[in-house]
N, C-alpha and C positions, 0 to 999 in steps of 0.2 A: 581538758577546758576548751580547747579549740574546736573540738567535736561538739561540744554543748553550744558554744557560740555560732558555729555554722548552722546546726539545727535551728536555733533561735532565729538566725537571720532570715533563712529560707521559710519557716514557718510565719514570720512577721511580713515577707515579702508576699507569701501567698495570701494572707488576711488582706493585706492592702490592694491586691489584685482583684480579690472578690469584691471589696467596698468599691472599687473604681468601676468595675463591670455592673454592679447593682446601681449606681448613680448614673452610668451611661442609659440604662434603660428608662429612667426617669426624664431624660432630655426629650423635648419635643422632637419629632421626627425619627427618634431612635428606632422605635418599633419598625417602621417602614424600612430603616436601612438593615436592620437584622434580616427581615424577611428577604429582602433584596440579595443579601449576602447568601442567604441559605439557598435562594434559588439559583444564584450562580454557581453554588457548589454542586447542586444537582445537575445542572445543565452541563458543567465541566465533567462530571462522571458520566454522563450520558455520551458527551463527545468522545471521551476516552474509550468507552466501550465499542463505539461504532468505528472509531480509527482502528482499534485492534482487529476489527472484522474485516478491514480493507485487505491486510496482509494475505488472509486466505483468499480474498476474491482476485487480487492480482496474481497469485500463483495459478489459480484456475484459468483466469485470461490467458497467461503466459503457455499454459498446457494446451489450451484450445487453438492458440495461434500456432504453435508448432504443428498441431494435427491439420490445419487448414493448409499450412505450407506444404506438409508432405502430400496431402491429398490433391494438390494442385499440381504438384511436381509429376505426381503418378499420372494424373490425367494427362498433363501437356506431353509427356514423353510419347504415348504411343499415337496421340494425334498427328504428332510430326513424323513425316515420311522422309527417309533420306533422300536427298537431291540423288536422281539417277544419273550415272556417269555416262558421259557420250561413248557410245561404242565404237570402235576402231572400223573402218570399213574393211570386209574381208577381202583380202587380195585376190582378184580374179586370175584363172590362170591364162597365162597368154596364149592366144590362138597360135596354133601351129600351122605354118606356112603350107599352102597345098603342094603335094610333091608332084 
């Protein structure tokens, strides 16, 4: 009996919902409201699609930045020459006194 009552309540609620939706479309300005709501849904879907594409783009940018860093390090290393160490003066042989 409870199941019959539950199904009856749900079907009555569904019927009332359909009636309310039918009445809403008859209100002035309702058509424009529903069109705007549909446009909002479409725009939201488009925005979500574009945002999903940003993740792949960010990964590509990160990979490119790493490559640029590696290349700049590789070019910078040979360009630098190690500083020359000052050479110590060779000791000159002491002159031998003439005999």
